N, C-alpha and C positions, 0 to 999 in steps of 0.2 A: 307429397312426404310419404314414404312407405310405412304401412303399419308395423306394430310391433311383431318382430320375426317370429316368436314362438305362437302368437295369436292366430296368425293367418299366413302360414308358410306358402300358400299357393298364390298369394298376390303376384299381379304380373310383375311389378317391379322387383319382387324378390326372385322371381325365376330368371329375370335379367342379371340379377346379382349372384345367381346360382351359375349362369353360363360364364361368368367372369372367375368363378373359382377354378382352382388348379390342383392337380395330385401330383405332389413332389416325389420323386423316387431316388434311389441311389445313383441311378445313371446320370443324372445331372438333368434331365431332361422334364418339360412339362407334359403332362398326360392331360388333355383336356376331355371332359367327360360328356357323354350325351346318355340318354336313358337306353340306348340300344347296344352300344358299344363303346370303348374306350380304345382311342387311337393314339400312336406317338407322335406328336410333330418335334421336327428337328429343330428345336429353339431352346437357347441357354436358359437357365433357372433365372437370372436377372435378379429382379427386386422383389419377384413374386413370393419368395420366402422371407424377405426383408433382411436387414442386417442387424436389427436389434435382437436383446435376448428374450427367448419365448419361455413364458412362466405358466407353471400348472395353474389352470383356470377352473375347470369342471371335469368329473369322472362321465362315463358314457351313462345316460338317462338325465344328467343334471344339466341345468342354465350355466352357461358362460356369459357374463357379462363382462366388456372388455372396452378399454379406451385405446382401440389400435385394431391391429389386424388378428384374427382367431384362426387357428388351424385345427384340424381334426384326424385323428389317426393313431400312429403309435411309430416308435422307432425312428425308421429312414421312411415311412410312406405316409404322406399327408395330404390333406385337401385344405387349401387356404381360402379362406372368406375375408374379403376387404370390407371394411365399413363402407356405409352408403356415401357418397361425396358431400353430402351435406351435413355430417354428423360423425364425431369421432368415437362417442359411446353407443354401444348397441349391444343386445343380447341374441345368443343362439342355444337351441335347444340341441345338447349333444348327443345325438341318437341316430341309428340307421334310418329311421323313419324321415328325419328331417335332412340329414347330411349325406345319407348313402352309406352302403358298408364299404369303406375301402379297404378293408381287411377282413373278409369273411371268416370267421370262427375265432379271431383274436378278441379275447375278453379284456383285454388292458387297452382298448382305443378310449381316447378320451379328447378334450380340447385344452389348447394351450393359447395363452392370450401374448401377442407382441406389444406389450404397453402394459398399463395398470389394470389389474384385476378389481373390478367393482363389486362393492356390494350390491345386494338386492334392492336396499332403500336408498340407493344414490341418488343425487338429484344433479341430473347432467346440466343443469342451468347454471350451475355454479362452477363448472370446469374453467380452467384456464381459458382464457380469448383464444382463439384461432392464431392470432398474430403472435402471442406470447408462446404458444405452443410450438408454431412454425419456428421460432426464433430459437427454442430450446433444441429443437429437432436438427436445425441447420447448424447448431453449434456442437452436437453429438457427429454429425456427418455419418459416413458409412464405416468409418474405421474406430469408432469408439460408441459405448452406450451408456446410458445411466444405470447404476448398479445401487443397490442399497448399501448404505454405509452405517447407520446408527438410528434406533428409536430414540424418541423424546426423552430428554433429559440425559441422554449419553452423548460422549464425544465422537465426532467422525474425524477421521484423518485421512486427507485427500491430497494429490499431487495436481489437481485440476479443478474445475468449476465444480461447485456444490449447490445443490438444491434443496430447499427446506420447505416442508408443507405436505400436501396430499395431491392425489389426482383432481382434486377440485382446483387447487390453486397452488403454486409453486411461488418461492421467493429465490432468486438467483443470487449466490455469494462468489464472486469472482476471487482467483488467488493473485497475488501480487505478481508472481512469476509462474507460469504454466511449468511443471514437472519439479517443482519444490514442494516439498512435503509441507502441509501447515494443518492446523487443528481448528475445528469449529464445535462448540457446545452447542448441541442441537435442543435449544429449549426458547421457550417464548420470551424470557426475560433477556436472553442474549439476541435473538433473531426476529423478535416481534411474532405477531401472532397472524398469519396469512390465513388461517382459517379459523376464526373463534367458535370455541365449542367442540372442535374435534379432536379426540384423544389420540387418533391414527397418525398424528403427524411425525414425519421422520426425516432422516437426510439421506441424500442420493449422491452419490460421486461419478462424475463423468470419467469412465476409464478407457484407455486405450487398449485397443486389443493386440496382443503379442508382447505387451509391455513387461518389464519386470515387475511393475506394481500389480497387473493382473495376476501374475503367478503367484504374489503373496497374499492375494484374496483368499478368504474362506471359500473352498471350492464348493460349498452348497449354495453358493450365490450364483455360480457360472451354469451355463448349458452342461448336459452331461458330456457331451464330446470332449468339450474342454476341459472339465474335471478329470475325465479319464486321462486325457494328454497329459495333464500336468502329474499323473502318477498317484491323484488321490483315490484310493479304492474303496469302494462301497463295502460296508463293514455292517451295517445295519439298514435293514428295510423290511417292509412287509412280506418281500418273496422269501428272504432270508429266514425270516421267523418262521414262515410257514414250512418252509423245507427243513427247519431244525427241530420240529415239533415231536419228531420221532427220537430225538437224541436225548432219552432219558426223561426223568422226571422234570428237570430244568427246562428242557425244551418244551414240554408239556405245559408248565406253568407259564413259560414265557408266551406261546402262542394264545392260551387262554387270557393273558393281559392283553395282547396286542389285537387280537382278532376284531374287536369292535373298532378298532382304528384302521383297519384293513379290508375288511369282507363286506361285499355288496350282499353277500347272501345273508350276512349276519344281519346287516341293515333292514334288509327286508323282513327278515323274521321280527325284529324288535318293532317294526311299525305295526305289527298284529299284536303286540304285548302292551297293555296299557302302563303297566309300570315302567315300562322303557320309553316312553313317549318322549321325543325329542322337542324341545322348546324352541321359540322364535330367535333365541340367541345362540342357536347350535353353530357350531365350525360344520363345513361340509365334509362330506366323506374323502373329498380329495385333498382337502387341507390336513384332515386326520391322517391320511396316508404319508403324506409329506412329513409330519412332524416323527414319523417312525424313522427316518433316514439320517443316516450319518456316514462321514468318510474320514478314513484315518488320515492325517497329514502326511504327505509324502516322504518328510523328514524322519518321521517316526514309524515306518513302516518295518524296519528290522527290529525296533524293539516289541511293536505288535507280533510278528512271526515268533519272537522268543517267549513271549508272556503269555499268549493265549495257546488252548489247546487246540486241536483238530476241527472241533465243532463251534470255535470262536468264543469259548468261555474263559474267564478268569476266575481262579479259585476265590481268591480274596482281593479286594480292591477299595480304596478310598475313591469316592466319586465327588466331582465338583461341576459345577456351570457357571460360565461366565461370560460376559462381554464388555471388554475395556480396550481401547485403543493401545497400541505399544506405547510404552513410556508414560500412560496415564496414571492415576493414583489405583484405580481398581485393578489395572495389570500389575502393578508393582507389589500390590497387596496379594494377589494370586501367586506371584512369582516366589514370595515369601513362604507361602502355603506349601507349595511345590518342594521348595528347598527343605522345609522342615521335615516332610515326609521322607526325603532322603537322609536327613539327618538321624531320624530316631524311629523308623520303622524298617522292615524287610520286605514290605507289600507294596505293589504298583499303586498308582494313582491316574484314574481316567478324567481326563480334563474335557468338558463338553462345550467347545467355544461357539457361541451364538453370535459374534460380532463379525466385523468386516475382516479385521486383520489381527492375528496373533505376533507377539513378539518373535522378531528373528533370532533373538538370542536364547531361546528355548529350543535346545538341540538334544538329540538322542545322545551324544557323547555326555552333555553335561548332566542331564537327567535321564539315565538309563532305565528308570522305572515309570517313566511318564508316558503315557498313551494320549496324545492330543487328537481328539476327534472333532470333526466339525459337523455342525447342522444348523439348517436354516433357522432364522427366528420365526416366531410366530408372524403372520402377516398384520398389517396396520389396522385389518378389519376384524382382529381375533377378539380385541377388547379384553383381554385378560393379563393380568398381572405378569411381568417378566419371571417372577419366581415361580410360577407353574412348570417351568422349565425344570424345576429339582425333580419333580416326579416322573418329567419324561426322561430326565437322565438316567435314572434308574432302570426303566424300561431298555435303554438304548444301551448300556454299559455291559448287561450280560455279566454281572459278577454273581457268582453263587452266594458269597457273603459279603455285603457292602456296608461301608461305614460313610455316611455323607458328611462333607464338609463345604461351608460357605466360605467366599474368598476372604473374609475377615476373619478367618479363623488360622490357627496354626496348632500342629501336634507337638507332644512333648515324650519324654520318656515314659515307656509302660504302656504306650496307645493300643498296640497290637493286642493287648489283653481284651480289647472291645471286640475283636474278632471271635476271640474264644469263647467268649460269653455270648456273643450273638448267635453263634453255631450251636450252643447248648440250649439257648431259651427260644429260638425261633426255628420252630419244626413244622412238619405237616399237623401235628394236632394243636398247634397254636402257631398261625401262619403270619400273626398281622406284624408289621414294623414295630419296633419298641423306640421311644423317644424319652430324652431325659426330661425329670422334673423342671419346669422353669423357676427361676428365681421370684417371681411373682405370682400369686394365685388369682387369676382374672377369674371372676364369678360374675353370675347375673347382676348382682349388687353393683359392681364395678363398671359394667357395659350393659346397661339394660335394653339399649335400642339394637344389639345386634340380632342379626335375624334368625339365629339359631337357637335363642333361649324359647321362643314359642313352643320350641319341641323339647328342648332338655330341661326346662324350667317352667313348668305350666303351673308350677305349685310354690312361688316363693313365698317364703323364703328358704323352705326345706330342700327345692331342686332335686329331687330323687333321682331322675334320670340322669342328672350330671354326674356320672359315677368315677371320675378320676380328675386329679387337678390337672390344671393345663400344663401341657407338655412344651419343650422348646423344639423347634423344627429341625433337629439335627439328628434324624432318625438312623438307625442300623436297620438291616433286614437280610434275609436268605432269598433265595430262589423261590421258597415257599410264600413270598410275600408279594410276589409279581402281580398274582391276580388280584388282590386286595387294591395295590395301587394303580392297577390299569383300571380297576371297576371304578375307582372314586375319579380317577382324572376324566374317564370317559363320561360318568355323570355331570361332571363340571363343563367339559368342552362341548357336550350334546345338550346342555340346558335342561337337564332331566330334574324331575320333581319327586322329592321324598312324600310319598303319600301321607296323609294324616293316620294315624292309628290309636289304637287304646293299649297304654301300657299297663306296669304292675300296679294294681289297686285302683282299678279303672281310670288311671289319668289320660286325659286327652293329649296326646302328642301331636302338635299342629304339624301341617306341611310345610315342607321346605325346598324352596328352589335353590337347586345347588349351585349354578352359576352366579348366584347373588352372594355366595361366600367369598370374600374379596381376595385373601390371602391363603398362600399354601400352608402356613402354619394354621390359620382357622381351620382349613379344610381336613387337615391330618387330625386335629383335635376331635372335629365334628365325627369324621370317620370312624375315630377309636372309639367314642361314646356310643355311635349308632350301632357298631358292630360289638359293643359290649367288651372291649378290652380291659384286661386286668392288669397288664405288666407295664412298669415304668422304669427306667433307669433311674439311678442317683444321678446327681449332677456332675456330668463327665466334662462339660464344656463351659469352664467357668471364665469370668471377665479376664482379659489379659492383665489388669492392674493387681489381680489376686495373685500372680504368679510370683510376686516380690516376696511373698510368705515362703514360698518353696526355696528363692534364691537365699534368703536369710538364714536356712537349716544349716547346721552343722552337726557332726556326728555325736558332740555332747549332749545336744538336745534330745537324743534317743526318739521315743514314740511321742513325744510332747510337742503341739504345735499352738500357735494362738490362731490359726485360721478359724472362722466361724462357720456355722452351718446355715444351709439354706432356711430362709424364715419359715417359720410355723404357720400354720393355718387350722382353725377348728374343725373342720371337717375331715380333711385328708393327711395331714402332718401336723398332730398337734404337738409333736417334740421336734419338728423340723426334719430336715432331711441331709443327708451324707453328700459328700463331694469326692471326687477324684480329679487331678489336675493332668488328664489324659489330652486334652484340646482345650484351647484359648479361643475366646470369641472377642468381638469388639477390637480387634487388632486394626484400626484405622488408620494407622501411621507406619508405614512401610519401613522408613529408616529406624524407628524406635524398635519395631518387630524384629528387624534382622539383628540390630545390636541385642535385643533380649534371647534370641535364638542362640547367638554366639556365646552369651554368658551362660545359659542353661547347659549347653553343650561342654564348655569348659568345666565346670562344676561337677556335671554328670560324669565326665572321664575321670577326674580328681577325686571322685568319691564324696564330694561335698554338696550333694544333692539327695533328698530322701530317697531310699531305696523303693519305698512304695509311697505314693501319693494320696491313698484313699485316706479321709479325714472324717471323723465325727466324733463330737462331745469333746474336742480339745485333744486329741490323740491320732497319730497315724495309725492304720492298719495293715498288717501284711497281706491280706487278701480278701476278696469279698465274703469268702467261707467264715473267715473269723470274725468280721464285722457281724455276719449273720447269726452266728453263735451266740455272740454277746447281747445282740439286739434283734431278736427274731419279731420284734414287733414294727419294726421299720418296713415301711409299705414298699420303698423303692428297692431295687436290686443291683447288685454288683457280682 
């Protein structure tokens, strides 16, 4: 048995393995290497480059662990390393010292894996057996490959075989008829648990190359050449963000936010700074770089050219992130959200798609202000909530002024007021995103075991460092906010630690492992408290059912409304908080949402809908300034 590749690279059997490596070039020939020279042999590439998809594995100077072949290089020049014959999973140090310099001077060299990229603590003894692995490989053949379909708890749509699990072990689900589309709910309740205790379980679909089904897939799940061939242009990436850093203050803010996800130089500098120390649950730099990439759906290229400026920016945009199979409840909810934007706003909406397929019914003609961007989902080894893609969408969308929308929301009349207010309130001098006050005031007394209270409530029940009521994770932002967003997403994805410190009055504020904050809403609240944010929107994202109050209004009611206020709390909102019905949330029934949107539109056009939906203390207010003049004590703003 050969020893670990990175521990003793000059072991004789590894030298033998190196002799079997190949340098593949655009000429379609194999270049066999020697230490003295490289000579070209008149030999077809064959299967030395493989037929399966190559997945990013590691940047230069990092380790790649792969259940399959590994290749090292960039672009069209690669050195291919086959796994030892007795094993499928092995590790390679991706550096010129170990693999030679196949592209002298090119700093973009990296390793890719033709198979499953494995985590550092992967136990190869739990891999699918050779017989099972061989059977699945044979099933794929040379004209198809296994491609990500959905994460755990999501739905996978496929027209071929599906497998469920991880690289450790797969469960095969066969279709009744190959070529006929069918759906699988990828969860332990529906499919059993092939790898107990593993939270990276997901579904993969066997995809035939050149098929219509392949063309309909998220292009970020395909190799670069195939995605380019399908017309899905890359519109977000580390290279694009770095190139755009000279395009005004927004370009500078974008690169400041993205640089830690992109730059080896930044990473090297961070290693020397104790406050930037990355923990054991960090994502690799290569994974972070991949998270910055997105492609525009080829069907929406014309929309993209029409809506963005020469530097790739939108002046104003709603931004959403989603993953849901076409026809699924989640996709249908998202469609109603898109529809509402086209009914009640003049601004575009950016949808960051992180699933396998988006609905064919979404077209540029039907939705002329929709930009459908595709991004790769976080890998199974990320061990982060899907909802952190929310912050990722802010960085990728490049909106100078943005309003975030979840898929269980819709927008109503007057929503564009939030762009006006966001641009006014979030500036270079106050650059944090602003979120609406939550309907419930989560405090240390409510959730005493949450990890952040050791920092923000060392003195219960006073909790002096807890400086703002809990906010709902529907933020608005401007480009000035991007460094804040990037900073906190970086801290989570690099597993950084907020060091213990001393607060006002000598209070001991405990250390906080950022990656232990479980959800996006938690992180955004903690980040706002840590950076001493002072601004909070009044509640503009009210429950879907409360819109009934708006539909009951008629002109004879004038300013009067029976709509209640956001509940009070003794510390932050002793008199409650105001509302505005600019967006709805908790819209879980797409057909009911569609019906309500039609009714709102009809009454709005007929003059039977409130001219302004800002409410407080039993009345409607014409504007936020009118409300502020009458209630200057109100902590939230409109």
